[in-house]
PQR file with spaces between the fields and no chain letter, atoms N, CA, C, O and H, PARSE charges and radii, in Angstrom:
ATOM       1  N    MET     1       9.011   33.610  129.016 -0.4000 1.5000
ATOM       2  CA   MET     1       9.077   34.062  130.323 -0.0000 2.0000
ATOM       3  C    MET     1       7.879   35.020  130.553  0.5500 1.7000
ATOM       4  O    MET     1       7.423   35.962  129.905 -0.5500 1.4000
ATOM       5  N    ILE     2       7.512   34.372  131.823 -0.4000 1.5000
ATOM       6  CA   ILE     2       6.079   35.429  131.961 -0.0000 2.0000
ATOM       7  C    ILE     2       5.938   35.775  133.690  0.5500 1.7000
ATOM       8  O    ILE     2       5.987   34.916  134.571 -0.5500 1.4000
ATOM       9  H    ILE     2       7.882   33.607  132.349  0.4000 1.0000
ATOM      10  N    GLN     3       5.751   37.272  133.904 -0.4000 1.5000
ATOM      11  CA   GLN     3       5.642   37.459  135.156 -0.0000 2.0000
ATOM      12  C    GLN     3       4.501   37.985  135.910  0.5500 1.7000
ATOM      13  O    GLN     3       4.042   39.071  135.555 -0.5500 1.4000
ATOM      14  H    GLN     3       5.712   37.969  133.188  0.4000 1.0000
ATOM      15  N    VAL     4       4.045   37.439  136.781 -0.4000 1.5000
ATOM      16  CA   VAL     4       2.364   37.973  136.917 -0.0000 2.0000
ATOM      17  C    VAL     4       2.736   38.807  138.579  0.5500 1.7000
ATOM      18  O    VAL     4       3.300   38.404  139.597 -0.5500 1.4000
ATOM      19  H    VAL     4       4.418   36.557  137.069  0.4000 1.0000
ATOM      20  N    ARG     5       2.157   39.992  138.229 -0.4000 1.5000
ATOM      21  CA   ARG     5       2.850   40.844  139.673 -0.0000 2.0000
ATOM      22  C    ARG     5       1.216   41.293  140.563  0.5500 1.7000
ATOM      23  O    ARG     5       0.111   41.149  140.038 -0.5500 1.4000
ATOM      24  H    ARG     5       1.699   40.319  137.402  0.4000 1.0000
ATOM      25  N    ASP     6       1.401   41.727  141.679 -0.4000 1.5000
ATOM      26  CA   ASP     6       0.259   41.680  142.482 -0.0000 2.0000
ATOM      27  C    ASP     6      -0.819   41.088  142.674  0.5500 1.7000
ATOM      28  O    ASP     6      -1.872   41.688  142.890 -0.5500 1.4000
ATOM      29  H    ASP     6       2.298   41.844  142.105  0.4000 1.0000
ATOM      30  N    VAL     7      -0.673   39.449  142.606 -0.4000 1.5000
ATOM      31  CA   VAL     7      -1.459   38.259  142.831 -0.0000 2.0000
ATOM      32  C    VAL     7      -1.599   38.284  144.618  0.5500 1.7000
ATOM      33  O    VAL     7      -0.780   37.998  145.492 -0.5500 1.4000
ATOM      34  H    VAL     7       0.182   38.961  142.430  0.4000 1.0000
ATOM      35  N    PRO     8      -2.801   38.687  144.671 -0.5600 1.5000
ATOM      36  CA   PRO     8      -3.458   39.033  146.164  0.2800 2.0000
ATOM      37  C    PRO     8      -2.902   37.448  146.685  0.5500 1.7000
ATOM      38  O    PRO     8      -2.903   36.371  146.090 -0.5500 1.4000
ATOM      39  N    LEU     9      -2.518   37.765  147.820 -0.4000 1.5000
ATOM      40  CA   LEU     9      -2.073   36.712  148.689 -0.0000 2.0000
ATOM      41  C    LEU     9      -2.890   35.401  149.147  0.5500 1.7000
ATOM      42  O    LEU     9      -2.347   34.349  149.483 -0.5500 1.4000
ATOM      43  H    LEU     9      -2.517   38.640  148.303  0.4000 1.0000
ATOM      44  N    ARG    10      -3.852   35.557  149.121 -0.4000 1.5000
ATOM      45  CA   ARG    10      -4.945   34.269  149.333 -0.0000 2.0000
ATOM      46  C    ARG    10      -4.935   33.523  147.841  0.5500 1.7000
ATOM      47  O    ARG    10      -5.102   32.304  147.813 -0.5500 1.4000
ATOM      48  H    ARG    10      -4.293   36.411  148.848  0.4000 1.0000
ATOM      49  N    LEU    11      -4.724   34.312  146.526 -0.4000 1.5000
ATOM      50  CA   LEU    11      -4.792   33.620  145.345 -0.0000 2.0000
ATOM      51  C    LEU    11      -3.637   32.794  145.323  0.5500 1.7000
ATOM      52  O    LEU    11      -3.713   31.598  145.044 -0.5500 1.4000
ATOM      53  H    LEU    11      -4.588   35.302  146.549  0.4000 1.0000
ATOM      54  N    HIS    12      -2.299   33.514  145.675 -0.4000 1.5000
ATOM      55  CA   HIS    12      -0.883   32.827  145.724 -0.0000 2.0000
ATOM      56  C    HIS    12      -1.028   31.844  146.593  0.5500 1.7000
ATOM      57  O    HIS    12      -0.708   30.743  146.145 -0.5500 1.4000
ATOM      58  H    HIS    12      -2.237   34.486  145.902  0.4000 1.0000
ATOM      59  N    GLY    13      -1.438   31.870  147.789 -0.4000 1.5000
ATOM      60  CA   GLY    13      -1.377   30.461  148.436 -0.0000 2.0000
ATOM      61  C    GLY    13      -2.491   29.559  148.335  0.5500 1.7000
ATOM      62  O    GLY    13      -2.322   28.454  148.851 -0.5500 1.4000
ATOM      63  H    GLY    13      -1.698   32.765  148.152  0.4000 1.0000
ATOM      64  N    GLU    14      -3.586   29.790  147.784 -0.4000 1.5000
ATOM      65  CA   GLU    14      -4.648   28.803  147.280 -0.0000 2.0000
ATOM      66  C    GLU    14      -3.753   27.868  146.219  0.5500 1.7000
ATOM      67  O    GLU    14      -3.528   26.666  146.364 -0.5500 1.4000
ATOM      68  H    GLU    14      -3.723   30.688  147.364  0.4000 1.0000
ATOM      69  N    LEU    15      -3.242   28.820  144.984 -0.4000 1.5000
ATOM      70  CA   LEU    15      -2.954   27.803  143.952 -0.0000 2.0000
ATOM      71  C    LEU    15      -1.294   27.105  144.543  0.5500 1.7000
ATOM      72  O    LEU    15      -0.880   26.076  144.008 -0.5500 1.4000
ATOM      73  H    LEU    15      -3.425   29.796  144.867  0.4000 1.0000
ATOM      74  N    THR    16      -0.620   27.668  145.460 -0.4000 1.5000
ATOM      75  CA   THR    16       0.509   26.617  146.328 -0.0000 2.0000
ATOM      76  C    THR    16      -0.070   25.599  146.801  0.5500 1.7000
ATOM      77  O    THR    16       0.351   24.482  146.501 -0.5500 1.4000
ATOM      78  H    THR    16      -0.956   28.504  145.895  0.4000 1.0000
ATOM      79  N    ARG    17      -1.284   25.775  147.738 -0.4000 1.5000
ATOM      80  CA   ARG    17      -1.863   24.391  148.467 -0.0000 2.0000
ATOM      81  C    ARG    17      -1.889   23.305  147.031  0.5500 1.7000
ATOM      82  O    ARG    17      -1.268   22.273  146.775 -0.5500 1.4000
ATOM      83  H    ARG    17      -1.627   26.682  147.982  0.4000 1.0000
ATOM      84  N    ARG    18      -2.987   24.152  146.230 -0.4000 1.5000
ATOM      85  CA   ARG    18      -3.060   22.884  145.065 -0.0000 2.0000
ATOM      86  C    ARG    18      -2.092   22.181  144.276  0.5500 1.7000
ATOM      87  O    ARG    18      -2.220   21.068  143.766 -0.5500 1.4000
ATOM      88  H    ARG    18      -3.491   24.990  146.438  0.4000 1.0000
ATOM      89  N    ALA    19      -0.866   23.150  144.224 -0.4000 1.5000
ATOM      90  CA   ALA    19       0.026   22.143  143.217 -0.0000 2.0000
ATOM      91  C    ALA    19       0.560   21.469  144.515  0.5500 1.7000
ATOM      92  O    ALA    19       0.768   20.279  144.280 -0.5500 1.4000
ATOM      93  H    ALA    19      -0.762   24.054  144.639  0.4000 1.0000
ATOM      94  N    LYS    20       0.829   21.771  145.681 -0.4000 1.5000
ATOM      95  CA   LYS    20       1.254   20.928  146.411 -0.0000 2.0000
ATOM      96  C    LYS    20       0.779   19.408  146.780  0.5500 1.7000
ATOM      97  O    LYS    20       1.433   18.403  147.061 -0.5500 1.4000
ATOM      98  H    LYS    20       0.660   22.738  145.873  0.4000 1.0000
ATOM      99  N    ALA    21      -0.861   19.688  146.646 -0.4000 1.5000
ATOM     100  CA   ALA    21      -1.628   18.691  146.628 -0.0000 2.0000
ATOM     101  C    ALA    21      -1.483   17.758  145.536  0.5500 1.7000
ATOM     102  O    ALA    21      -1.622   16.541  145.661 -0.5500 1.4000
ATOM     103  H    ALA    21      -1.392   20.504  146.418  0.4000 1.0000
ATOM     104  N    ARG    22      -1.209   18.339  144.496 -0.4000 1.5000
ATOM     105  CA   ARG    22      -0.657   17.347  143.291 -0.0000 2.0000
ATOM     106  C    ARG    22       0.703   17.267  142.981  0.5500 1.7000
ATOM     107  O    ARG    22       1.196   17.210  141.855 -0.5500 1.4000
ATOM     108  H    ARG    22      -1.096   19.328  144.394  0.4000 1.0000
ATOM     109  N    GLY    23       1.432   17.266  144.358 -0.4000 1.5000
ATOM     110  CA   GLY    23       2.927   16.819  144.006 -0.0000 2.0000
ATOM     111  C    GLY    23       3.517   17.856  142.823  0.5500 1.7000
ATOM     112  O    GLY    23       4.288   17.258  142.072 -0.5500 1.4000
ATOM     113  H    GLY    23       1.031   17.312  145.274  0.4000 1.0000
ATOM     114  N    MET    24       3.316   19.409  142.452 -0.4000 1.5000
ATOM     115  CA   MET    24       3.780   19.830  141.463 -0.0000 2.0000
ATOM     116  C    MET    24       4.562   21.062  142.124  0.5500 1.7000
ATOM     117  O    MET    24       4.245   21.433  143.254 -0.5500 1.4000
ATOM     118  H    MET    24       2.690   19.895  143.062  0.4000 1.0000
ATOM     119  N    THR    25       5.549   21.667  141.435 -0.4000 1.5000
ATOM     120  CA   THR    25       5.961   23.042  142.155 -0.0000 2.0000
ATOM     121  C    THR    25       4.538   23.924  141.139  0.5500 1.7000
ATOM     122  O    THR    25       3.826   23.693  140.162 -0.5500 1.4000
ATOM     123  H    THR    25       5.806   21.365  140.517  0.4000 1.0000
ATOM     124  N    LEU    26       4.806   25.179  142.321 -0.4000 1.5000
ATOM     125  CA   LEU    26       3.768   25.890  141.696 -0.0000 2.0000
ATOM     126  C    LEU    26       3.889   26.832  140.271  0.5500 1.7000
ATOM     127  O    LEU    26       2.902   27.378  139.776 -0.5500 1.4000
ATOM     128  H    LEU    26       5.384   25.367  143.115  0.4000 1.0000
ATOM     129  N    THR    27       5.208   26.925  139.723 -0.4000 1.5000
ATOM     130  CA   THR    27       5.344   27.261  138.120 -0.0000 2.0000
ATOM     131  C    THR    27       4.764   25.914  137.545  0.5500 1.7000
ATOM     132  O    THR    27       4.124   26.240  136.545 -0.5500 1.4000
ATOM     133  H    THR    27       6.010   26.482  140.125  0.4000 1.0000
ATOM     134  N    ASP    28       4.701   24.643  137.706 -0.4000 1.5000
ATOM     135  CA   ASP    28       4.389   23.817  136.746 -0.0000 2.0000
ATOM     136  C    ASP    28       3.025   23.935  136.954  0.5500 1.7000
ATOM     137  O    ASP    28       2.221   24.138  136.044 -0.5500 1.4000
ATOM     138  H    ASP    28       5.221   24.378  138.517  0.4000 1.0000
ATOM     139  N    TYR    29       2.752   23.817  138.082 -0.4000 1.5000
ATOM     140  CA   TYR    29       0.751   23.828  138.008 -0.0000 2.0000
ATOM     141  C    TYR    29       0.220   25.158  137.235  0.5500 1.7000
ATOM     142  O    TYR    29      -0.595   25.083  136.316 -0.5500 1.4000
ATOM     143  H    TYR    29       3.405   23.652  138.820  0.4000 1.0000
ATOM     144  N    ILE    30       0.728   26.291  137.667 -0.4000 1.5000
ATOM     145  CA   ILE    30       0.452   27.139  136.807 -0.0000 2.0000
ATOM     146  C    ILE    30       0.124   27.068  135.252  0.5500 1.7000
ATOM     147  O    ILE    30      -0.877   27.415  134.627 -0.5500 1.4000
ATOM     148  H    ILE    30       1.390   26.352  138.414  0.4000 1.0000
ATOM     149  N    GLN    31       1.577   26.376  134.768 -0.4000 1.5000
ATOM     150  CA   GLN    31       1.717   26.296  133.280 -0.0000 2.0000
ATOM     151  C    GLN    31       0.729   25.403  132.933  0.5500 1.7000
ATOM     152  O    GLN    31       0.088   25.503  131.887 -0.5500 1.4000
ATOM     153  H    GLN    31       2.391   26.094  135.276  0.4000 1.0000
ATOM     154  N    GLU    32       0.523   24.285  133.986 -0.4000 1.5000
ATOM     155  CA   GLU    32      -0.459   23.442  133.083 -0.0000 2.0000
ATOM     156  C    GLU    32      -2.133   24.307  133.284  0.5500 1.7000
ATOM     157  O    GLU    32      -3.037   24.374  132.452 -0.5500 1.4000
ATOM     158  H    GLU    32       1.044   24.204  134.836  0.4000 1.0000
ATOM     159  N    ILE    33      -2.103   24.672  134.173 -0.4000 1.5000
ATOM     160  CA   ILE    33      -3.334   25.604  133.691 -0.0000 2.0000
ATOM     161  C    ILE    33      -3.307   26.376  132.774  0.5500 1.7000
ATOM     162  O    ILE    33      -4.465   26.789  132.707 -0.5500 1.4000
ATOM     163  H    ILE    33      -1.369   24.617  134.849  0.4000 1.0000
ATOM     164  N    LEU    34      -2.700   26.875  131.967 -0.4000 1.5000
ATOM     165  CA   LEU    34      -2.532   27.964  130.814 -0.0000 2.0000
ATOM     166  C    LEU    34      -2.153   27.131  129.910  0.5500 1.7000
ATOM     167  O    LEU    34      -2.214   27.723  128.832 -0.5500 1.4000
ATOM     168  H    LEU    34      -1.759   26.539  132.021  0.4000 1.0000
ATOM     169  N    GLU    35      -1.804   26.105  129.774 -0.4000 1.5000
ATOM     170  CA   GLU    35      -1.822   25.302  128.932 -0.0000 2.0000
ATOM     171  C    GLU    35      -2.941   24.790  128.604  0.5500 1.7000
ATOM     172  O    GLU    35      -3.211   24.668  127.409 -0.5500 1.4000
ATOM     173  H    GLU    35      -1.755   25.624  130.649  0.4000 1.0000
ATOM     174  N    ARG    36      -3.851   24.372  129.615 -0.4000 1.5000
ATOM     175  CA   ARG    36      -5.197   23.710  129.307 -0.0000 2.0000
ATOM     176  C    ARG    36      -6.061   24.779  128.620  0.5500 1.7000
ATOM     177  O    ARG    36      -6.727   24.731  127.586 -0.5500 1.4000
ATOM     178  H    ARG    36      -3.632   24.472  130.585  0.4000 1.0000
ATOM     179  N    GLU    37      -5.839   25.789  129.540 -0.4000 1.5000
ATOM     180  CA   GLU    37      -6.888   26.961  128.961 -0.0000 2.0000
ATOM     181  C    GLU    37      -6.326   27.678  127.713  0.5500 1.7000
ATOM     182  O    GLU    37      -7.233   28.378  127.262 -0.5500 1.4000
ATOM     183  H    GLU    37      -5.298   25.828  130.380  0.4000 1.0000
ATOM     184  N    ALA    38      -5.402   27.774  127.100 -0.4000 1.5000
ATOM     185  CA   ALA    38      -5.056   27.928  126.118 -0.0000 2.0000
ATOM     186  C    ALA    38      -5.300   26.927  124.656  0.5500 1.7000
ATOM     187  O    ALA    38      -5.384   27.270  123.476 -0.5500 1.4000
ATOM     188  H    ALA    38      -4.665   27.206  127.466  0.4000 1.0000
ATOM     189  N    SER    39      -5.356   25.814  125.186 -0.4000 1.5000
ATOM     190  CA   SER    39      -5.985   24.481  124.581 -0.0000 2.0000
ATOM     191  C    SER    39      -7.293   24.536  124.057  0.5500 1.7000
ATOM     192  O    SER    39      -7.522   24.089  122.933 -0.5500 1.4000
ATOM     193  H    SER    39      -5.288   25.536  126.144  0.4000 1.0000
ATOM     194  N    ARG    40      -8.460   25.204  124.984 -0.4000 1.5000
ATOM     195  CA   ARG    40      -9.737   25.384  124.417 -0.0000 2.0000
ATOM     196  C    ARG    40      -9.633   26.467  123.832  0.5500 1.7000
ATOM     197  O    ARG    40      -8.927   27.467  123.967 -0.5500 1.4000
ATOM     198  H    ARG    40      -8.274   25.568  125.897  0.4000 1.0000
ATOM     199  N    PRO    41     -10.737   26.021  122.901 -0.5600 1.5000
ATOM     200  CA   PRO    41     -11.356   27.041  121.604  0.2800 2.0000
ATOM     201  C    PRO    41     -12.142   28.101  122.223  0.5500 1.7000
ATOM     202  O    PRO    41     -12.885   27.900  123.184 -0.5500 1.4000
ATOM     203  N    SER    42     -11.948   29.362  121.598 -0.4000 1.5000
ATOM     204  CA   SER    42     -12.181   30.359  122.456 -0.0000 2.0000
ATOM     205  C    SER    42     -13.952   30.406  122.613  0.5500 1.7000
ATOM     206  O    SER    42     -14.509   29.338  122.357 -0.5500 1.4000
ATOM     207  H    SER    42     -11.345   29.525  120.817  0.4000 1.0000
ATOM     208  N    PRO    43     -14.636   31.304  122.921 -0.5600 1.5000
ATOM     209  CA   PRO    43     -16.158   31.264  122.936  0.2800 2.0000
ATOM     210  C    PRO    43     -16.393   31.412  121.372  0.5500 1.7000
ATOM     211  O    PRO    43     -17.167   30.666  120.772 -0.5500 1.4000
ATOM     212  N    GLU    44     -15.625   32.494  120.712 -0.4000 1.5000
ATOM     213  CA   GLU    44     -16.273   33.021  119.534 -0.0000 2.0000
ATOM     214  C    GLU    44     -15.721   31.667  118.631  0.5500 1.7000
ATOM     215  O    GLU    44     -16.414   31.523  117.624 -0.5500 1.4000
ATOM     216  H    GLU    44     -14.997   33.100  121.200  0.4000 1.0000
ATOM     217  N    GLN    45     -15.061   31.046  118.710 -0.4000 1.5000
ATOM     218  CA   GLN    45     -14.663   29.790  117.997 -0.0000 2.0000
ATOM     219  C    GLN    45     -15.973   28.715  117.955  0.5500 1.7000
ATOM     220  O    GLN    45     -16.553   28.291  116.956 -0.5500 1.4000
ATOM     221  H    GLN    45     -14.498   31.163  119.528  0.4000 1.0000
ATOM     222  N    VAL    46     -16.187   28.479  119.098 -0.4000 1.5000
ATOM     223  CA   VAL    46     -17.580   27.708  119.722 -0.0000 2.0000
ATOM     224  C    VAL    46     -18.698   28.346  119.328  0.5500 1.7000
ATOM     225  O    VAL    46     -19.577   27.486  119.281 -0.5500 1.4000
ATOM     226  H    VAL    46     -15.716   28.823  119.910  0.4000 1.0000
ATOM     227  N    PHE    47     -19.079   29.256  119.060 -0.4000 1.5000
ATOM     228  CA   PHE    47     -20.109   30.113  118.707 -0.0000 2.0000
ATOM     229  C    PHE    47     -20.037   29.664  116.838  0.5500 1.7000
ATOM     230  O    PHE    47     -20.867   29.086  116.137 -0.5500 1.4000
ATOM     231  H    PHE    47     -18.365   29.955  119.098  0.4000 1.0000
ATOM     232  N    GLU    48     -18.842   30.161  116.549 -0.4000 1.5000
ATOM     233  CA   GLU    48     -18.933   29.753  114.985 -0.0000 2.0000
ATOM     234  C    GLU    48     -19.180   28.491  114.661  0.5500 1.7000
ATOM     235  O    GLU    48     -19.739   28.290  113.583 -0.5500 1.4000
ATOM     236  H    GLU    48     -18.168   30.631  117.118  0.4000 1.0000
ATOM     237  N    ARG    49     -18.851   27.446  115.447 -0.4000 1.5000
ATOM     238  CA   ARG    49     -18.659   25.959  114.842 -0.0000 2.0000
ATOM     239  C    ARG    49     -20.710   25.742  115.032  0.5500 1.7000
ATOM     240  O    ARG    49     -21.467   25.107  114.298 -0.5500 1.4000
ATOM     241  H    ARG    49     -18.397   27.609  116.322  0.4000 1.0000
ATOM     242  N    ILE    50     -20.948   26.337  115.954 -0.4000 1.5000
ATOM     243  CA   ILE    50     -22.631   26.045  116.255 -0.0000 2.0000
ATOM     244  C    ILE    50     -23.129   26.671  115.167  0.5500 1.7000
ATOM     245  O    ILE    50     -23.853   25.888  114.551 -0.5500 1.4000
ATOM     246  H    ILE    50     -20.334   26.852  116.550  0.4000 1.0000
ATOM     247  N    ARG    51     -23.047   28.026  114.516 -0.4000 1.5000
ATOM     248  CA   ARG    51     -23.537   28.813  113.504 -0.0000 2.0000
ATOM     249  C    ARG    51     -23.653   28.057  112.605  0.5500 1.7000
ATOM     250  O    ARG    51     -24.742   28.003  112.033 -0.5500 1.4000
ATOM     251  H    ARG    51     -22.460   28.661  115.016  0.4000 1.0000
ATOM     252  N    SER    52     -22.362   27.067  112.104 -0.4000 1.5000
ATOM     253  CA   SER    52     -21.683   26.631  110.546 -0.0000 2.0000
ATOM     254  C    SER    52     -22.371   25.008  110.856  0.5500 1.7000
ATOM     255  O    SER    52     -21.848   24.160  110.133 -0.5500 1.4000
ATOM     256  H    SER    52     -21.477   27.111  112.569  0.4000 1.0000
ATOM     257  N    ARG    53     -23.358   24.506  111.730 -0.4000 1.5000
ATOM     258  CA   ARG    53     -23.932   23.632  111.485 -0.0000 2.0000
ATOM     259  C    ARG    53     -25.546   23.483  111.082  0.5500 1.7000
ATOM     260  O    ARG    53     -26.096   24.585  111.070 -0.5500 1.4000
ATOM     261  H    ARG    53     -23.783   25.195  112.317  0.4000 1.0000
ATOM     262  N    ASP    54     -26.235   22.613  110.821 -0.4000 1.5000
ATOM     263  CA   ASP    54     -27.386   22.541  109.712 -0.0000 2.0000
ATOM     264  C    ASP    54     -28.341   22.398  111.457  0.5500 1.7000
ATOM     265  O    ASP    54     -28.044   21.722  112.442 -0.5500 1.4000
ATOM     266  H    ASP    54     -25.788   21.719  110.831  0.4000 1.0000
ATOM     267  N    PRO    55     -29.542   23.368  111.219 -0.5600 1.5000
ATOM     268  CA   PRO    55     -30.206   23.256  112.597  0.2800 2.0000
ATOM     269  C    PRO    55     -30.687   21.507  112.403  0.5500 1.7000
ATOM     270  O    PRO    55     -30.676   20.812  111.387 -0.5500 1.4000
ATOM     271  N    VAL    56     -31.158   21.116  114.049 -0.4000 1.5000
ATOM     272  CA   VAL    56     -31.744   20.008  114.294 -0.0000 2.0000
ATOM     273  C    VAL    56     -33.273   20.292  114.503  0.5500 1.7000
ATOM     274  O    VAL    56     -33.757   21.106  115.290 -0.5500 1.4000
ATOM     275  H    VAL    56     -31.167   21.681  114.875  0.4000 1.0000
ATOM     276  N    GLU    57     -34.129   19.214  113.387 -0.4000 1.5000
ATOM     277  CA   GLU    57     -35.322   19.222  113.246 -0.0000 2.0000
ATOM     278  C    GLU    57     -35.934   18.648  114.562  0.5500 1.7000
ATOM     279  O    GLU    57     -35.501   17.510  114.745 -0.5500 1.4000
ATOM     280  H    GLU    57     -33.736   18.553  112.748  0.4000 1.0000
ATOM     281  N    LEU    58     -36.841   19.071  115.590 -0.4000 1.5000
ATOM     282  CA   LEU    58     -37.099   18.457  116.832 -0.0000 2.0000
ATOM     283  C    LEU    58     -38.633   18.013  116.276  0.5500 1.7000
ATOM     284  O    LEU    58     -39.395   17.694  117.188 -0.5500 1.4000
ATOM     285  H    LEU    58     -37.194   19.995  115.441  0.4000 1.0000
ATOM     286  N    GLY    59     -39.087   17.960  115.177 -0.4000 1.5000
ATOM     287  CA   GLY    59     -40.313   17.627  115.145 -0.0000 2.0000
ATOM     288  C    GLY    59     -41.523   18.517  115.537  0.5500 1.7000
ATOM     289  O    GLY    59     -42.676   18.102  115.417 -0.5500 1.4000
ATOM     290  H    GLY    59     -38.468   18.220  114.436  0.4000 1.0000
ATOM     291  N    GLY    60     -41.168   19.999  116.103 -0.4000 1.5000
ATOM     292  CA   GLY    60     -42.460   20.259  116.790 -0.0000 2.0000
ATOM     293  C    GLY    60     -42.225   20.492  117.868  0.5500 1.7000
ATOM     294  O    GLY    60     -42.731   21.486  118.389 -0.5500 1.4000
ATOM     295  H    GLY    60     -40.231   20.337  116.200  0.4000 1.0000
ATOM     296  N    LEU    61     -41.276   19.556  118.658 -0.4000 1.5000
ATOM     297  CA   LEU    61     -41.217   19.484  120.176 -0.0000 2.0000
ATOM     298  C    LEU    61     -40.072   20.699  120.830  0.5500 1.7000
ATOM     299  O    LEU    61     -39.086   21.128  120.230 -0.5500 1.4000
ATOM     300  H    LEU    61     -40.865   18.749  118.235  0.4000 1.0000
ATOM     301  N    THR    62     -40.468   21.040  122.034 -0.4000 1.5000
ATOM     302  CA   THR    62     -39.329   22.027  122.885 -0.0000 2.0000
ATOM     303  C    THR    62     -38.427   20.776  123.196  0.5500 1.7000
ATOM     304  O    THR    62     -38.785   19.617  122.987 -0.5500 1.4000
ATOM     305  H    THR    62     -41.269   20.692  122.522  0.4000 1.0000
ATOM     306  N    GLY    63     -37.113   21.180  123.764 -0.4000 1.5000
ATOM     307  CA   GLY    63     -36.345   20.753  124.436 -0.0000 2.0000
ATOM     308  C    GLY    63     -36.771   19.999  125.582  0.5500 1.7000
ATOM     309  O    GLY    63     -36.521   18.842  125.919 -0.5500 1.4000
ATOM     310  H    GLY    63     -36.822   22.122  123.934  0.4000 1.0000
ATOM     311  N    ALA    64     -37.603   21.075  126.213 -0.4000 1.5000
ATOM     312  CA   ALA    64     -38.214   20.503  127.641 -0.0000 2.0000
ATOM     313  C    ALA    64     -38.995   19.009  127.129  0.5500 1.7000
ATOM     314  O    ALA    64     -38.781   17.839  127.444 -0.5500 1.4000
ATOM     315  H    ALA    64     -37.806   22.015  125.940  0.4000 1.0000
ATOM     316  N    ASP    65     -39.839   19.550  126.339 -0.4000 1.5000
ATOM     317  CA   ASP    65     -40.622   17.984  125.800 -0.0000 2.0000
ATOM     318  C    ASP    65     -40.211   16.806  125.789  0.5500 1.7000
ATOM     319  O    ASP    65     -40.715   15.807  126.303 -0.5500 1.4000
ATOM     320  H    ASP    65     -40.013   20.501  126.084  0.4000 1.0000
ATOM     321  N    LEU    66     -39.061   16.948  125.052 -0.4000 1.5000
ATOM     322  CA   LEU    66     -37.950   15.971  124.643 -0.0000 2.0000
ATOM     323  C    LEU    66     -37.338   15.104  126.061  0.5500 1.7000
ATOM     324  O    LEU    66     -37.108   13.896  126.112 -0.5500 1.4000
ATOM     325  H    LEU    66     -38.652   17.759  124.634  0.4000 1.0000
ATOM     326  N    VAL    67     -37.155   16.148  127.200 -0.4000 1.5000
ATOM     327  CA   VAL    67     -36.440   15.377  128.077 -0.0000 2.0000
ATOM     328  C    VAL    67     -37.926   14.956  129.057  0.5500 1.7000
ATOM     329  O    VAL    67     -37.937   13.952  129.769 -0.5500 1.4000
ATOM     330  H    VAL    67     -37.342   17.130  127.158  0.4000 1.0000
ATOM     331  N    ARG    68     -38.958   15.769  128.959 -0.4000 1.5000
ATOM     332  CA   ARG    68     -40.244   15.073  129.522 -0.0000 2.0000
ATOM     333  C    ARG    68     -40.170   13.810  129.469  0.5500 1.7000
ATOM     334  O    ARG    68     -40.035   13.086  130.455 -0.5500 1.4000
ATOM     335  H    ARG    68     -38.950   16.585  128.380  0.4000 1.0000
ATOM     336  N    GLU    69     -40.293   13.253  127.733 -0.4000 1.5000
ATOM     337  CA   GLU    69     -40.359   12.526  127.162 -0.0000 2.0000
ATOM     338  C    GLU    69     -39.747   11.035  127.213  0.5500 1.7000
ATOM     339  O    GLU    69     -40.176    9.915  126.934 -0.5500 1.4000
ATOM     340  H    GLU    69     -40.403   13.841  126.932  0.4000 1.0000
ATOM     341  N    SER    70     -38.427   11.611  127.748 -0.4000 1.5000
ATOM     342  CA   SER    70     -37.087   10.363  127.663 -0.0000 2.0000
ATOM     343  C    SER    70     -36.996   10.168  129.642  0.5500 1.7000
ATOM     344  O    SER    70     -36.438    9.226  130.204 -0.5500 1.4000
ATOM     345  H    SER    70     -38.078   12.521  127.975  0.4000 1.0000
ATOM     346  N    ARG    71     -37.608   11.177  130.250 -0.4000 1.5000
ATOM     347  CA   ARG    71     -37.713   10.405  131.809 -0.0000 2.0000
ATOM     348  C    ARG    71     -39.166    9.880  131.889  0.5500 1.7000
ATOM     349  O    ARG    71     -39.449    9.008  132.711 -0.5500 1.4000
ATOM     350  H    ARG    71     -38.062   11.942  129.793  0.4000 1.0000
ATOM     351  N    ARG    72     -40.047   10.369  131.091 -0.4000 1.5000
ATOM     352  CA   ARG    72     -41.426    9.136  131.128 -0.0000 2.0000
ATOM     353  C    ARG    72     -40.984    7.750  130.444  0.5500 1.7000
ATOM     354  O    ARG    72     -41.661    6.805  130.850 -0.5500 1.4000
ATOM     355  H    ARG    72     -39.818   11.077  130.423  0.4000 1.0000
ATOM     356  N    GLU    73     -40.159    7.469  129.648 -0.4000 1.5000
ATOM     357  CA   GLU    73     -40.077    6.198  128.790 -0.0000 2.0000
ATOM     358  C    GLU    73     -38.796    5.593  130.321  0.5500 1.7000
ATOM     359  O    GLU    73     -38.967    4.463  130.777 -0.5500 1.4000
ATOM     360  H    GLU    73     -39.610    8.236  129.317  0.4000 1.0000
ATOM     361  N    ALA    74     -38.028    6.200  130.709 -0.4000 1.5000
ATOM     362  CA   ALA    74     -37.268    6.075  131.644 -0.0000 2.0000
ATOM     363  C    ALA    74     -37.730    5.296  133.253  0.5500 1.7000
ATOM     364  O    ALA    74     -37.172    4.526  134.034 -0.5500 1.4000
ATOM     365  H    ALA    74     -37.889    7.118  130.338  0.4000 1.0000
ATOM     366  N    GLY    75     -39.332    6.148  133.174 -0.4000 1.5000
ATOM     367  CA   GLY    75     -40.133    5.535  134.135 -0.0000 2.0000
ATOM     368  C    GLY    75     -39.932    6.740  135.498  0.5500 1.7000
ATOM     369  O    GLY    75     -40.282    6.465  136.646 -0.5500 1.4000
ATOM     370  H    GLY    75     -39.785    6.774  132.539  0.4000 1.0000
ATOM     371  N    ARG    76     -39.555    7.551  135.262 -0.4000 1.5000
ATOM     372  CA   ARG    76     -38.943    8.385  136.128 -0.0000 2.0000
ATOM     373  C    ARG    76     -40.082    9.721  136.384  0.5500 1.7000
ATOM     374  O    ARG    76     -39.710   10.638  137.116 -0.5500 1.4000
ATOM     375  H    ARG    76     -39.271    7.774  134.329  0.4000 1.0000
ATOM     376  N    GLU    77     -40.954    9.756  135.986 -0.4000 1.5000
ATOM     377  CA   GLU    77     -42.023   10.878  135.423 -0.0000 2.0000
ATOM     378  C    GLU    77     -43.375   10.288  135.964  0.5500 1.7000
ATOM     379  O    GLU    77     -44.436   10.869  135.738 -0.5500 1.4000
ATOM     380  H    GLU    77     -41.256    9.011  135.391  0.4000 1.0000
């Protein structure tokens, strides 16, 4: 059981509207939001995954160089 106190009226109304738009109860809608959030990795977990990966060699190019080259190849630059 979780209770959330002092939810601003504007927020409560918006959550209620979104729940109704999806044909859900407010409780079910909020539970869905909480489940989605809890299933996502934390920023710390994401950063740790990034740190654990081998660096990518770009052949001396920058990310901007690669985007420019890709656009040029696609005829958009």
